[in-house]
C-alpha positions as CSV (number, residue, x, y, z in Angstrom):
1,M,77.4,89.4,94.9
2,F,81.0,88.4,94.4
3,E,81.8,84.7,95.5
4,E,84.7,84.4,98.0
5,N,87.6,82.5,96.7
6,K,87.3,79.0,97.9
7,L,91.3,78.6,97.4
8,T,93.9,80.1,99.2
9,K,96.2,82.5,97.0
10,E,98.8,79.8,96.9
11,D,96.6,77.1,95.8
12,Q,95.1,79.4,93.1
13,E,98.6,80.0,91.9
14,R,99.1,76.3,91.6
15,V,95.9,75.8,89.8
16,D,96.8,78.7,87.5
17,Q,100.2,77.4,86.8
18,Y,98.9,73.9,86.0
19,L,96.3,75.2,83.6
20,D,98.9,77.4,81.7
21,S,101.3,74.6,81.5
22,G,99.4,72.9,78.8
23,F,99.8,69.4,80.2
24,N,96.5,68.1,78.8
25,S,96.3,70.3,75.8
26,I,96.1,68.7,72.4
27,E,96.4,70.3,68.9
28,R,93.1,69.7,67.0
29,K,92.3,70.0,63.4
30,P,89.8,72.9,62.6
31,F,86.2,72.0,62.7
32,K,84.6,71.5,59.1
33,P,80.6,71.7,59.2
34,L,80.3,71.1,55.7
35,R,82.2,67.6,56.0
36,L,80.0,66.8,58.9
37,L,76.9,67.7,56.9
38,A,78.0,65.5,54.1
39,V,78.7,62.5,56.4
40,I,75.3,62.8,58.0
41,W,73.6,63.1,54.7
42,V,75.4,60.0,53.4
43,V,74.4,57.9,56.5
44,V,70.8,59.1,56.1
45,A,70.7,58.3,52.5
46,L,72.2,54.8,53.2
47,L,69.8,54.1,55.8
48,G,66.9,55.3,53.7
49,F,68.1,52.8,50.9
50,V,68.3,49.9,53.2
51,S,64.9,50.8,54.5
52,W,63.4,51.0,51.0
53,Y,65.2,47.7,50.1
54,I,63.8,45.7,53.1
55,G,60.4,47.3,52.3
56,K,60.5,46.1,48.8
57,Q,61.8,42.6,49.6
58,A,59.0,42.2,52.3
59,G,56.3,43.2,49.8
60,Y,55.3,46.5,51.5
61,L,56.4,48.5,48.6
């Protein structure tokens, strides 16, 4: 059930060295789910208000 290595030992060492070097790594801020929830809530509220205003102006409400 084990997969055979598709890379030679030397190639695998080079890949591991590259991945450990942190060349493409970036420091990220911590994820804040409550801020995301607040932004989504504000966007939905604004779209709802715009929809209500358009409906009111068109005479549907």
